[in-house]
C-alpha positions in Angstrom: -7.5 2.6 -19.8 -8.8 6.0 -18.8 -7.4 7.7 -15.8 -10.8 7.7 -14.1 -11.0 3.9 -14.4 -7.4 3.6 -13.3 -8.2 5.7 -10.2 -11.1 3.4 -9.3 -8.7 0.4 -9.5 -6.2 2.2 -7.3 -8.9 2.9 -4.7 -10.2 -0.7 -4.8 -6.7 -2.0 -4.4 -6.1 0.4 -1.5 -9.2 -0.9 0.3 -7.9 -4.5 -0.2 -4.6 -3.3 1.4 -6.6 -2.0 4.4 -7.5 -5.5 5.4 -3.9 -6.3 6.4 -4.1 -4.9 9.9 -7.4 -6.6 10.6 -6.1 -10.0 9.6 -3.1 -9.4 11.8 -5.3 -8.4 14.7 -7.3 -11.7 14.6 -4.2 -13.9 14.2 -3.3 -16.2 17.1 -1.3 -14.5 19.9 1.9 -16.4 19.1 1.9 -15.0 15.5 4.9 -12.8 15.0 5.2 -9.9 12.5 8.0 -11.8 10.8 6.0 -15.0 10.1 2.9 -12.9 9.1 5.1 -11.0 6.6 6.6 -14.2 5.2 3.1 -15.9 5.0 1.7 -12.8 3.3 4.4 -12.8 0.7 4.4 -16.6 0.0 0.6 -16.9 -0.4 0.4 -13.7 -2.4 3.1 -14.9 -4.7 1.4 -18.3 -5.2 -1.9 -16.7 -6.0 -0.3 -14.4 -8.5 1.7 -17.2 -10.1 -1.5 -19.3 -10.6 -3.2 -16.3 -12.1 -0.3 -15.5 -14.5 0.1 -19.2 -15.4 -3.6 -19.6 -16.4 -3.7 -16.2 -18.2 -0.5 -16.6 -20.1 1.3 -13.7 -18.4 4.5 -15.5 -17.3 7.7 -13.9 -18.6 9.0 -15.3 -21.9 12.6 -14.1 -21.5 13.8 -13.7 -17.9 17.1 -12.3 -19.0 15.6 -9.1 -20.5 13.7 -8.1 -17.3 14.7 -4.8 -15.6 16.4 -6.6 -12.7 17.8 -3.4 -11.2 14.3 -2.0 -10.6 12.9 -5.4 -9.6 15.5 -5.9 -6.9 14.9 -2.4 -5.6 11.2 -3.2 -5.3 12.2 -6.4 -3.4 14.2 -4.3 -1.0 11.2 -2.1 -0.4 8.8 -5.0 0.1 11.2 -6.8 2.5 11.7 -3.6 4.5 8.0 -2.5 4.5 6.4 -5.6 5.9 8.2 -5.7 9.3 8.0 -2.0 9.7 4.3 -2.1 9.2 3.5 -5.1 11.3 5.7 -4.1 14.3 4.1 -0.6 14.1 0.6 -2.3 14.2 1.6 -4.1 17.4 2.9 -0.9 19.0 0.4 1.8 18.0 -2.6 0.0 16.5 -4.1 -0.7 13.2 -5.7 2.6 12.4 -2.8 4.8 13.5 -0.2 2.7 11.6 -2.2 2.6 8.4 -3.1 6.3 8.5 0.5 7.6 9.3 2.3 5.1 7.0 0.1 5.7 3.9 -0.6 9.3 4.9 3.1 10.4 4.6 3.6 8.3 1.4 2.5 11.1 -1.0 5.0 13.5 0.6 7.8 11.0 0.2 6.7 10.1 -3.3 6.6 13.7 -4.5 10.0 14.5 -2.9 11.6 11.4 -4.5 10.0 12.3 -7.9 11.3 15.9 -7.7 14.8 14.8 -6.7 15.2 12.0 -9.3 13.2 13.3 -12.2 12.4 17.0 -11.6 8.7 16.3 -11.8 6.3 18.7 -10.1 2.9 17.5 -8.9 -0.3 19.1 -10.2 -1.8 22.0 -8.2 -4.7 19.8 -6.9 -2.2 17.4 -5.4 -1.0 20.1 -3.0 -4.5 20.8 -1.9 -5.4 17.2 -1.6 -2.2 16.4 0.3 -2.8 19.3 2.7 -6.3 17.9 3.4 -4.8 14.5 4.0 -2.2 15.7 6.4 -4.8 17.7 8.3 -6.9 14.5 8.5 -3.9 12.5 9.8 -3.3 15.1 12.5 -7.0 15.0 13.5 -7.1 11.2 13.6 -3.9 10.9 15.7 -4.2 13.9 17.9 -4.8 11.8 21.0 -2.1 9.2 20.3 0.5 12.0 19.7 0.2 12.9 23.4 -0.4 9.4 24.6 3.2 8.7 25.6 4.0 6.4 22.7 7.8 5.8 22.4 9.5 7.9 19.8 11.0 4.9 18.0 7.5 3.4 17.5 6.2 6.7 16.3 8.9 6.7 13.6 8.1 3.2 12.4 5.1 4.1 10.3 6.9 7.2 8.9 9.8 5.0 7.8 7.3 2.5 6.3 5.8 5.4 4.3 9.2 6.3 2.9 9.8 2.7 1.8 6.4 2.6 0.2 7.1 5.8 -1.6 10.2 4.4 -3.1 8.2 1.3 -4.2 5.6 3.5 -5.9 8.3 5.4 -7.8 10.2 2.3 -8.8 7.4 -0.1 -9.8 6.3 1.9 -12.9 9.7 1.3 -14.3 9.1 -2.5 -14.2 5.5 -2.0 -15.5 7.1 -0.7 -18.8 8.2 -4.3 -19.4 5.6 -6.5 -17.5 1.9 -6.6 -16.5 1.2 -5.6 -12.9 0.4 -9.2 -11.8 3.6 -10.6 -13.3 5.7 -7.8 -11.8 4.3 -8.4 -8.3 4.5 -12.2 -8.7 8.3 -11.9 -9.3 8.8 -9.2 -6.6 6.8 -11.2 -4.0 8.5 -14.5 -4.9 12.0 -13.1 -4.4 11.0 -11.2 -1.3 9.5 -14.4 0.2 12.7 -16.3 -0.5 14.8 -13.5 1.1 12.7 -13.7 4.2 12.8 -17.5 4.6 15.3 -17.3 7.5 12.6 -15.9 9.7 11.1 -19.4 9.9 14.1 -20.3 12.1 13.7 -17.4 14.6 9.9 -17.4 15.1 7.4 -20.1 15.8 5.1 -20.8 12.9 3.0 -23.7 14.1 0.0 -21.4 14.5 -0.2 -21.2 10.7 -1.6 -24.7 10.5 -4.5 -24.0 12.9 -7.9 -23.1 11.6 -7.5 -19.5 12.7 -4.0 -19.4 11.2 -5.1 -20.8 7.9 -7.9 -18.2 7.7 -5.5 -15.3 8.4 -2.8 -16.5 6.0 -5.2 -17.1 3.1 -7.0 -13.8 3.7 -3.8 -11.7 4.1 -2.2 -13.4 1.1 -5.1 -13.5 -1.3 -6.9 -10.2 -0.5 -4.2 -7.9 0.9 -1.5 -9.0 -1.5 -2.6 -10.9 -4.6 -5.8 -8.9 -5.3 -4.6 -5.6 -3.7 -1.3 -5.4 -5.6 -2.9 -6.4 -8.9 -5.5 -3.7 -8.7 -3.3 -1.0 -7.3 -0.3 -1.5 -9.6 -2.5 -1.7 -12.7 -4.1 1.7 -11.7 -0.7 3.1 -10.9 0.5 2.4 -14.4 -2.0 4.9 -15.8 -2.0 7.6 -13.1 1.6 8.0 -12.1 3.2 7.5 -8.7 2.5 10.9 -7.2 -1.3 10.8 -7.9 -1.4 7.1 -7.1 0.3 7.6 -3.7 -2.4 10.2 -2.7 -5.2 8.0 -4.0 -3.7 5.3 -1.9 -5.0 7.2 1.1 -8.1 5.1 0.6 -6.2 2.5 2.6 -6.1 4.3 5.9 -9.7 5.3 5.4 -10.6 1.6 4.9 -8.3 0.5 7.8 -9.8 3.1 10.2 -13.4 2.0 9.2 -12.5 -1.7 9.6 -10.8 -1.0 12.9 -13.9 0.8 14.2 -16.6 -1.5 12.7 -14.9 -4.9 12.9 -12.4 -4.6 15.7 -14.6 -2.3 17.8 -11.7 0.2 18.2 -12.8 3.4 20.1 -13.5 6.4 17.9 -13.5 10.1 18.8 -14.9 13.2 17.1 -11.4 14.1 16.1 -11.0 10.8 14.3 -14.3 11.2 12.5 -13.3 14.7 11.4 -10.0 13.3 10.2 -11.7 10.6 8.1 -13.8 13.3 6.5 -10.7 15.3 5.5 -9.0 12.2 4.1 -12.1 11.3 2.1 -12.3 14.9 0.8 -8.7 14.6 -0.3 -9.4 11.4 -2.3 -12.6 12.9 -3.9 -10.7 16.0 -4.9 -8.1 14.0 -6.8 -10.6 11.5 -8.4 -13.2 14.0 -9.5 -10.9 17.0 -10.0 -7.6 15.8 -11.4 -8.8 12.7 -13.2 -12.6 12.5 -13.9 -13.0 16.0 -15.2 -10.0 15.7 -17.6 -11.4 12.4 -18.9 -14.9 13.6 -19.4 -14.5 17.3 -20.3 -11.1 17.1 -22.0 -10.9 13.4 -23.2 -8.2 14.1 -25.8 -6.0 16.2 -23.6 -3.0 14.4 -22.0 -1.8 15.3 -18.6 2.0 15.3 -18.7 2.3 15.9 -14.9 1.2 12.3 -14.3 3.9 10.7 -16.3 6.8 9.0 -14.5 
């Protein structure tokens, strides 16, 4: 697969991820972040299992799987879900998605540098600078809105966890397809989080509104999103992939504005333009030009 096509898959996956906050916002009032996280993982795992079963992608030898990296991915998933959902309740859909995913490229590049000594390509620095500027613009008002420090740190912590996930997952993808990888990770994560069913009410799941939320968040924001995103990540590398993942806050912000009728300011509009410019720079500059102008030239900087 060319890096241009992989980038498109990453962006499509990121847009699917961006529906997460919207589904949570339309969930019944008694829906807790814990139950939403568990439902998201369970339904997502089931969808991926059915896909892998009918396409012949189930593992043939479970003993040879890279369990060390799989369990690290599980830890990231289990940590990320509550961090993200509690943050959404505290600071809103747009702010959570923008900050959490916006800081992910910085965390990813830092982890890559510390663990493997990999340096991002030049365009990554420019694109990430534009992304940070966009984040500052989009959140300028909320930074001075009196939000508790602990809630302000939640999306930043979620971004770190997500960065670890993006660096770790390609190690598993060396052995398994993206769908199979996420099926296993989601399944174990769902099992680990089962105790939340005893601490939070989940009767809302069986209402019409609850079923819609659970199916939407499981199928679109997990099953489809992770399959598209992780397939693209395999061919672009974690550093480039994490910055292209900024399509998620762009999508979340647009959905928050268009679907949830969240207020929008000129600063937020300017921030969206900067984030969009960051994505375009990476897609057209780092990936598309190399594929079409230098199709035979390999980019070593995108290797894990």
